[in-house]
C-alpha positions as CSV (number, residue, x, y, z in Angstrom):
1,M,-34.4,15.5,-15.1
2,L,-33.5,17.8,-12.2
3,S,-30.3,19.8,-12.5
4,P,-27.7,19.5,-9.8
5,A,-28.6,23.0,-8.6
6,T,-32.3,22.3,-8.3
7,P,-33.3,22.5,-4.6
8,I,-34.9,19.4,-3.2
9,E,-36.6,18.9,0.1
10,V,-34.9,15.9,1.7
11,G,-35.8,14.5,5.1
12,A,-33.5,13.3,7.9
13,Y,-34.0,9.6,6.9
14,E,-32.7,10.2,3.4
15,I,-29.8,12.4,4.7
16,A,-28.7,9.7,7.2
17,N,-28.9,6.9,4.6
18,N,-26.9,8.9,2.0
19,L,-24.3,10.1,4.6
20,W,-23.7,6.5,5.8
21,L,-23.1,5.3,2.2
22,I,-20.7,8.2,1.6
23,I,-18.8,7.3,4.8
24,A,-18.7,3.6,3.7
25,T,-17.4,4.7,0.3
26,A,-14.5,6.5,2.0
27,L,-13.8,3.4,4.1
28,V,-13.6,1.3,1.0
29,F,-11.3,3.8,-0.6
30,I,-9.0,3.4,2.4
31,M,-8.9,-0.3,1.5
32,H,-6.8,0.5,-1.5
33,L,-4.1,2.0,0.8
34,G,-4.4,-1.3,2.7
35,F,-3.8,-3.4,-0.5
36,A,-0.9,-1.2,-1.4
37,C,0.8,-1.7,2.0
38,L,0.0,-5.4,2.1
39,E,1.3,-6.1,-1.4
40,T,4.4,-3.9,-0.9
41,G,5.2,-5.5,2.4
42,L,4.9,-9.1,1.1
43,T,7.1,-8.5,-1.9
44,R,10.8,-7.6,-2.3
45,A,12.0,-4.0,-1.8
46,K,13.3,-3.6,-5.3
47,N,9.7,-3.8,-6.6
48,T,8.1,-1.4,-4.2
49,V,7.5,1.6,-6.6
50,N,6.0,-0.8,-9.1
51,I,3.5,-2.3,-6.6
52,L,2.5,1.2,-5.4
53,F,2.0,2.4,-9.0
54,K,-0.3,-0.5,-9.9
55,N,-2.4,0.2,-6.9
56,V,-3.3,3.7,-8.0
57,G,-7.1,3.6,-8.8
58,I,-7.0,4.5,-12.5
59,G,-9.8,1.9,-13.2
60,I,-12.4,4.3,-11.9
61,L,-12.4,6.3,-15.2
62,T,-13.1,3.2,-17.3
63,Y,-15.8,2.2,-14.9
64,A,-17.3,5.6,-15.2
65,M,-17.2,5.6,-19.0
66,I,-18.7,2.2,-19.6
67,G,-18.6,-0.2,-16.6
68,F,-21.3,1.4,-14.4
69,S,-23.8,1.4,-17.3
70,L,-23.0,-2.2,-18.0
71,M,-23.5,-3.2,-14.4
72,Y,-26.6,-1.1,-13.7
73,P,-28.3,-0.7,-17.1
74,G,-31.6,0.4,-15.6
75,E,-35.1,-0.7,-16.0
76,G,-36.1,-3.3,-18.6
77,H,-33.2,-5.7,-17.9
78,A,-34.6,-7.7,-15.1
79,G,-33.5,-11.4,-15.4
80,A,-31.3,-10.6,-18.4
81,W,-27.7,-11.7,-19.2
82,F,-26.7,-8.3,-20.6
83,G,-27.7,-4.7,-20.6
84,F,-26.2,-1.3,-21.3
85,G,-27.4,2.1,-20.2
86,G,-25.2,4.2,-22.5
87,L,-21.7,5.7,-22.3
88,G,-20.7,7.8,-19.3
89,I,-22.7,8.4,-16.1
90,A,-26.0,10.3,-16.0
91,P,-29.1,9.9,-13.8
92,P,-32.3,8.7,-15.4
93,E,-34.7,11.2,-17.0
94,D,-37.1,11.1,-14.0
95,Y,-34.3,11.3,-11.5
96,N,-35.2,12.8,-8.1
97,P,-32.6,12.5,-5.3
98,A,-35.3,12.4,-2.6
99,T,-36.9,9.3,-4.1
100,Y,-34.1,7.5,-5.9
101,A,-33.5,4.0,-4.4
102,D,-36.4,4.7,-2.1
103,G,-34.4,7.5,-0.5
104,A,-31.5,5.3,0.5
105,Y,-28.9,7.2,-1.5
106,T,-28.4,9.4,-4.5
107,Y,-27.4,8.3,-8.0
108,W,-24.0,9.9,-7.6
109,T,-23.4,8.2,-4.2
110,E,-24.3,4.8,-5.8
111,F,-21.7,5.4,-8.6
112,L,-18.9,6.3,-6.1
113,F,-19.6,3.3,-3.9
114,Q,-19.7,0.9,-6.7
115,G,-16.7,2.4,-8.3
116,M,-14.6,1.7,-5.2
117,F,-15.7,-2.0,-5.5
118,A,-14.8,-2.2,-9.1
119,A,-11.3,-0.9,-8.4
120,T,-10.9,-3.6,-5.8
121,A,-11.3,-6.4,-8.4
122,A,-8.3,-5.1,-10.3
123,T,-6.2,-4.6,-7.2
124,I,-6.5,-8.2,-6.3
125,V,-4.9,-9.2,-9.6
126,S,-2.0,-6.8,-9.0
127,G,-0.5,-8.8,-6.0
128,A,-0.7,-12.2,-7.7
129,V,1.3,-11.1,-10.8
130,A,3.7,-8.9,-8.8
131,E,7.5,-8.7,-9.5
132,R,7.5,-9.9,-13.1
133,I,4.7,-8.3,-15.2
134,K,5.2,-5.3,-17.5
135,L,3.4,-2.2,-16.3
136,G,1.7,-1.2,-19.6
137,P,0.1,-4.6,-20.3
138,F,-1.1,-4.8,-16.7
139,L,-2.7,-1.4,-16.9
140,A,-4.3,-2.5,-20.2
141,F,-5.7,-5.7,-18.6
142,S,-7.1,-3.7,-15.6
143,A,-8.8,-1.2,-17.9
144,V,-10.6,-4.0,-19.9
145,Y,-11.4,-6.2,-16.9
146,V,-12.9,-3.3,-14.8
147,A,-14.7,-1.7,-17.8
148,I,-16.2,-4.9,-19.3
149,V,-15.8,-8.2,-17.5
150,Y,-16.4,-7.3,-13.9
151,P,-19.5,-5.1,-14.7
152,I,-21.2,-7.8,-16.9
153,V,-21.0,-10.5,-14.3
154,G,-21.9,-8.0,-11.6
155,M,-25.0,-7.1,-13.5
156,W,-26.1,-10.8,-13.4
157,H,-26.7,-10.4,-9.7
158,W,-26.4,-6.8,-8.4
159,G,-27.8,-5.3,-11.6
160,G,-31.0,-7.4,-11.4
161,G,-29.9,-9.9,-14.0
162,W,-30.5,-13.6,-14.4
163,L,-28.7,-14.7,-11.2
164,A,-30.8,-12.3,-9.1
165,A,-33.8,-14.0,-10.7
166,E,-32.5,-17.4,-9.7
167,G,-32.2,-16.4,-6.1
168,F,-28.4,-16.2,-5.9
169,H,-27.1,-14.4,-2.8
170,D,-23.9,-12.5,-2.6
171,F,-24.3,-9.7,-0.1
172,A,-21.1,-7.7,-0.6
173,G,-19.1,-9.6,-3.1
174,S,-17.3,-12.8,-2.0
175,T,-17.9,-13.9,-5.6
176,I,-18.9,-10.7,-7.5
177,V,-15.8,-8.8,-6.3
178,H,-13.3,-11.2,-4.7
179,S,-13.5,-14.3,-6.8
180,V,-13.8,-12.2,-9.9
181,G,-10.5,-10.7,-9.0
182,G,-9.2,-14.1,-8.0
183,W,-10.0,-15.7,-11.3
184,G,-8.2,-12.8,-13.1
185,A,-5.3,-13.4,-10.8
186,L,-5.1,-17.1,-11.5
187,A,-5.3,-16.5,-15.3
188,G,-2.5,-13.9,-15.0
189,V,-0.2,-16.2,-13.0
190,L,-0.7,-19.1,-15.3
191,V,0.2,-17.0,-18.4
192,L,3.1,-15.3,-16.7
193,G,4.7,-18.3,-15.0
194,P,6.7,-18.2,-11.8
195,R,9.4,-15.7,-10.8
196,I,12.9,-16.5,-11.7
197,G,14.5,-19.0,-9.2
198,K,11.2,-19.6,-7.3
199,Y,11.1,-23.3,-8.1
200,V,14.3,-25.2,-8.6
201,K,15.2,-28.9,-8.8
202,G,16.8,-30.4,-5.7
203,G,19.5,-33.0,-5.7
204,D,16.9,-35.8,-5.5
205,G,15.0,-34.4,-8.5
206,R,12.2,-33.0,-6.5
207,T,11.1,-29.4,-6.9
208,V,12.3,-27.1,-4.1
209,V,10.3,-24.0,-3.3
210,R,12.5,-21.1,-2.6
211,P,10.9,-18.6,-0.1
212,Y,11.1,-15.1,-1.4
213,M,10.4,-13.2,1.9
214,G,8.6,-9.9,1.9
215,H,10.8,-7.0,2.8
216,S,8.5,-5.4,5.4
217,M,6.2,-7.4,7.7
218,P,5.3,-4.3,9.7
219,L,4.1,-2.7,6.4
220,A,2.1,-5.9,5.5
221,A,0.5,-5.9,9.0
222,I,-0.5,-2.2,8.6
223,G,-2.0,-3.1,5.3
224,V,-4.1,-5.9,6.7
225,F,-5.5,-3.7,9.6
226,L,-6.3,-1.0,7.1
227,L,-8.2,-3.5,5.0
228,W,-10.1,-4.8,8.1
229,F,-11.0,-1.2,8.9
230,G,-12.1,-0.6,5.4
231,W,-14.2,-3.7,5.4
232,F,-16.6,-2.0,7.8
233,G,-17.5,0.1,4.9
234,F,-17.3,-2.7,2.4
235,N,-19.8,-4.9,4.2
236,G,-21.5,-2.3,6.4
237,G,-22.1,0.0,3.3
238,S,-23.6,-3.0,1.4
239,V,-26.7,-2.7,3.7
240,L,-27.4,0.3,1.4
241,S,-29.1,2.2,4.1
242,A,-28.4,3.6,7.6
243,D,-30.6,1.0,9.3
244,P,-28.9,0.6,12.7
245,E,-29.9,-3.0,13.3
246,S,-28.8,-4.3,9.9
247,I,-25.5,-2.4,10.0
248,S,-24.5,-3.4,13.5
249,Y,-25.4,-7.1,12.8
250,V,-23.3,-7.1,9.6
251,L,-20.3,-5.6,11.4
252,V,-20.5,-8.1,14.2
253,T,-20.5,-11.1,11.8
254,T,-17.7,-9.5,9.8
255,T,-15.5,-8.9,12.8
256,L,-16.1,-12.3,14.3
257,A,-15.3,-14.1,11.0
258,A,-12.1,-12.1,10.7
259,A,-11.0,-13.0,14.2
260,A,-11.9,-16.6,13.6
261,G,-9.8,-16.6,10.5
262,I,-6.7,-15.7,12.6
263,F,-7.2,-18.9,14.7
264,G,-7.9,-21.1,11.7
265,A,-4.7,-19.9,9.9
266,M,-2.6,-19.9,13.0
267,F,-3.3,-23.5,14.0
268,T,-3.1,-24.8,10.4
269,S,0.2,-23.0,9.8
270,W,1.6,-24.3,13.1
271,V,0.7,-27.9,12.1
272,V,1.6,-27.8,8.4
273,Q,4.6,-25.5,8.5
274,K,5.7,-26.4,12.0
275,E,5.8,-22.8,13.0
276,P,3.3,-19.9,13.3
277,D,3.9,-17.9,10.1
278,L,2.9,-14.2,10.5
279,S,2.1,-13.8,6.8
280,M,-0.3,-16.7,7.0
281,I,-2.0,-15.2,10.0
282,L,-2.4,-11.9,8.2
283,N,-3.9,-13.7,5.2
284,G,-6.1,-15.6,7.7
285,I,-7.7,-12.3,8.7
286,L,-8.4,-11.5,5.1
287,A,-9.6,-15.0,4.4
288,G,-12.2,-14.6,7.2
289,L,-13.3,-11.3,5.8
290,V,-13.6,-12.6,2.3
291,G,-15.4,-15.7,3.5
292,I,-18.1,-13.8,5.4
293,T,-18.7,-11.1,2.8
294,A,-21.3,-13.1,0.8
295,G,-23.5,-13.9,3.8
296,A,-22.8,-11.4,6.5
297,D,-26.4,-10.3,6.5
298,V,-28.1,-13.7,6.5
299,V,-25.9,-16.2,8.5
300,G,-26.0,-16.6,12.3
301,V,-23.3,-15.1,14.5
302,M,-21.8,-18.5,15.4
303,D,-22.1,-19.5,11.8
304,A,-19.9,-16.5,10.9
305,V,-17.3,-17.7,13.4
306,L,-17.3,-21.1,11.7
307,I,-17.1,-19.6,8.2
308,G,-14.1,-17.5,9.2
309,L,-12.4,-20.4,11.0
310,I,-12.7,-22.7,7.9
311,A,-11.6,-19.8,5.6
312,G,-8.4,-19.4,7.8
313,V,-7.7,-23.2,7.4
314,L,-8.4,-23.1,3.7
315,V,-6.1,-20.1,3.0
316,V,-3.0,-21.9,4.5
317,L,-3.7,-25.2,2.7
318,S,-4.3,-23.3,-0.5
319,V,-1.0,-21.4,-0.3
320,V,0.9,-24.6,0.3
321,A,-0.9,-26.5,-2.5
322,L,-0.4,-23.7,-5.0
323,D,3.3,-23.6,-4.3
324,R,3.5,-27.4,-4.7
325,A,1.8,-27.0,-8.1
326,R,4.3,-24.3,-9.1
327,V,1.7,-21.6,-9.2
328,D,3.6,-18.5,-8.0
329,D,1.4,-16.0,-6.1
330,P,3.7,-13.6,-4.1
331,V,1.0,-12.3,-1.8
332,G,-1.5,-15.2,-1.6
333,A,-4.1,-13.3,-3.5
334,I,-5.5,-16.4,-5.2
335,S,-5.9,-18.3,-1.9
336,V,-7.4,-15.4,-0.1
337,H,-9.8,-14.0,-2.7
338,L,-10.6,-16.9,-5.0
339,V,-10.5,-19.9,-2.7
340,C,-12.1,-18.2,0.2
341,G,-14.5,-16.2,-2.0
342,I,-15.8,-19.5,-3.4
343,W,-16.1,-20.9,0.1
344,G,-17.9,-17.9,1.5
345,T,-20.4,-17.9,-1.3
346,L,-21.1,-21.6,-1.0
347,A,-21.4,-21.2,2.8
348,V,-24.5,-19.1,2.3
349,G,-26.2,-22.2,0.9
350,V,-25.0,-24.2,3.9
351,F,-25.8,-21.9,6.8
352,A,-28.4,-19.4,5.7
353,A,-32.1,-20.4,5.8
354,E,-34.0,-20.4,2.6
355,K,-30.9,-20.1,0.5
356,S,-30.1,-22.8,-2.1
357,F,-26.7,-24.4,-2.2
358,A,-27.4,-25.5,-5.8
359,T,-28.1,-21.9,-6.8
360,Q,-25.0,-20.7,-5.0
361,L,-22.9,-23.3,-6.8
362,L,-24.4,-22.3,-10.1
363,G,-23.5,-18.7,-9.6
364,V,-19.9,-19.6,-8.5
365,G,-19.5,-21.9,-11.5
366,V,-20.9,-19.6,-14.2
367,I,-19.1,-16.5,-12.9
368,G,-15.9,-18.4,-12.5
369,A,-16.0,-19.8,-16.0
370,A,-16.8,-16.4,-17.6
371,C,-14.1,-14.5,-15.6
372,F,-11.4,-17.0,-16.0
373,T,-12.0,-17.5,-19.7
374,M,-12.1,-13.7,-20.4
375,A,-9.0,-13.0,-18.2
376,L,-7.1,-15.8,-19.9
377,L,-8.0,-14.4,-23.3
378,I,-7.0,-10.9,-22.4
379,F,-3.7,-12.0,-20.9
380,A,-2.9,-14.3,-23.8
381,T,-3.7,-11.6,-26.3
382,L,-1.4,-9.2,-24.6
383,R,1.3,-11.9,-24.3
384,Y,1.4,-12.7,-28.0
385,T,1.1,-9.0,-29.1
386,V,3.0,-6.7,-26.9
387,G,4.4,-9.2,-24.4
388,I,3.5,-9.2,-20.7
389,R,6.7,-10.3,-18.9
390,V,9.8,-8.2,-18.3
391,S,13.2,-9.5,-19.4
392,R,15.3,-11.7,-17.1
393,T,17.7,-8.8,-16.6
394,D,14.9,-6.4,-15.6
395,E,13.3,-8.9,-13.3
396,L,16.5,-9.6,-11.4
397,R,17.3,-5.9,-11.3
398,G,13.9,-5.0,-9.9
399,L,10.9,-3.4,-11.6
400,D,11.5,-0.1,-9.7
401,I,14.6,0.7,-11.8
402,S,13.7,-1.2,-15.0
403,E,10.1,0.0,-15.3
404,H,10.1,3.4,-13.5
405,G,13.7,4.6,-13.3
406,M,13.4,5.2,-9.6
407,E,13.7,3.5,-6.2
408,A,11.5,3.4,-3.1
409,Y,14.7,2.7,-1.2
410,T,18.3,3.4,-2.2
411,G,20.9,0.8,-2.9
412,F,19.3,-1.7,-5.3
413,Q,21.1,-0.7,-8.5
414,I,23.3,-3.8,-8.3
415,F,21.0,-6.8,-8.7
416,T,21.1,-10.4,-7.7
417,V,18.5,-13.2,-7.9
418,Q,17.3,-12.1,-4.4
């Protein structure tokens, strides 16, 4: 194996490819700032420090130690259900950066790019369980989920495993990243239960949903636009080369789907809620982005618009339906990432030529069953061992004070239900 100091003659083609993937990696990294701003803005001020803390990318270490080798175990695992390349990260013995991945990128660039994706799956869970989960157990869940669960199901497709052999198509992760995070979020919410006072009995015996408004809509909007910006790296980088035609096409379908998601969410919100809800429109953008992520490279331009439009409708209907079912998701993460991730993956089988709807459905179903079962098991184990929910007093007080002993904003020491 060549040492890092070994000089290698690399052509302009290889340099351009690798440089674009490094830029895309930086754009995906910015998405974590977007998630932090969005989740913070859509939750209450007394939990701001806690939200920001959970969005710090600590999962990258566990992904480096074990996750990357589980997801990309190397040759000899084609069509397999499981593979492992060994602890830590190290290039193969015959590694040559000028020829690795046909010159598209180096081994180290591949690790960084995929590491950013892995951290995204854990971040999705953070928003759904916000405002009532203990910090330690959440970090433990994230470490296990990113190190083991996400890489194993990712290997089934992106690592050349059995789903790849079946012809399953998920270009940049509507299922492999977003619904994986969404299934984890759903499991966490079901084990945790709703926030105190979120669902109360009305005078007629019906359940009344109390809206807990986010404390900063400007911050939430900034988060969404940062995410949209980062998605150019998320989807554009998934071309895995600097091919100008492929990148530009993917960015067009991505942008149009996001824009269509705005209209889908806006009109649905106006009809269902009798008013245009900004938080729904913001989630409509994300819904369109998640929806197009599976097929951005293979669906038509107008198909992308339709996919985004339907995703925008679905996200509003899902948020309303989950509230009616007493499933408390403060930021709409389940609706955005799970529901629209499923839709986007299935849409490949509807709109893309030579792609099988049955195969897409198979991938969604098997990955969903695996992720939800494992996430439920991890959360349940934590619940019945160390506990995962903060006390009533700490929840009402706010997690900034109770979990961190500090505040993002002053003046929340005296606590109320709100």
